[in-house]
C-alpha positions in Angstrom: 212.0 47.0 -3.0 214.0 47.1 0.5 215.6 49.9 -0.7 213.1 51.7 -0.4 212.3 50.6 3.1 214.8 52.7 4.7 213.1 55.9 2.5 209.3 55.0 4.6 211.7 55.1 7.9 212.0 59.6 7.7 208.1 58.8 7.6 207.8 59.4 11.2 210.7 61.3 11.4 209.1 63.4 9.4 205.6 64.3 10.6 207.6 64.6 13.9 210.0 67.1 12.5 206.5 69.0 11.0 204.8 69.1 14.5 208.0 69.8 16.5 207.8 73.2 13.7 204.4 74.2 13.8 204.6 73.6 17.8 208.0 75.7 17.8 205.9 79.3 15.2 202.9 79.2 16.7 201.2 81.6 15.3 202.9 82.1 12.7 200.6 81.8 10.0 202.8 81.8 7.1 203.2 78.4 6.2 206.0 78.4 3.5 208.2 79.8 7.0 207.6 76.6 8.8 208.2 74.2 5.5 211.5 75.8 4.9 212.4 74.9 8.3 211.2 71.8 7.9 213.6 71.5 5.0 216.8 72.7 6.6 216.4 70.6 9.7 215.8 67.8 6.7 218.7 68.9 5.0 221.2 69.1 8.4 219.4 64.6 8.6 220.4 63.6 5.2 224.1 65.0 5.4 224.7 63.4 8.8 222.8 59.9 7.6 224.8 60.0 4.1 227.8 60.9 6.4 227.1 57.9 8.4 226.7 55.9 5.5 222.7 55.3 4.8 222.7 57.5 2.6 224.2 58.4 -0.8 224.4 61.7 -2.7 221.8 59.8 -5.2 219.6 58.8 -2.7 219.5 62.8 -1.8 218.5 64.2 -5.4 216.1 61.9 -5.4 214.7 62.5 -2.0 215.2 66.0 -1.9 213.3 67.3 -4.2 210.4 65.5 -3.5 210.2 66.9 0.7 208.5 69.6 -0.3 205.4 68.1 -1.7 205.0 66.3 1.0 205.6 68.4 4.1 202.6 69.2 2.6 200.2 65.9 2.8 201.0 65.7 5.4 200.4 68.1 6.9 197.6 68.3 4.7 196.1 64.9 5.9 196.6 66.5 9.7 195.0 69.6 9.4 191.8 67.2 7.6 191.9 65.9 11.5 191.8 68.9 12.7 195.5 67.6 14.6 196.4 71.9 13.6 194.4 74.7 13.1 195.0 76.7 9.8 196.9 79.9 10.6 198.4 77.8 13.7 
């Protein structure tokens, strides 16, 4: 059970990345561009964490395929509270 805590520790980082991409791409209405930017940043982060021994390649094979769905879920959640405005 405790091995999954390291995955949960990534949630604040992911939320922060999403917020930063929203700021960087303010005015860009295409959410897919923002999501791909977050995914690129996550790939770089995971590469560094794997090199540092925090994650294993097996971990990444489990995590990365689910990230786009998780990003969409977080953005929808934050949109529902007005944190991000649609089309901004």
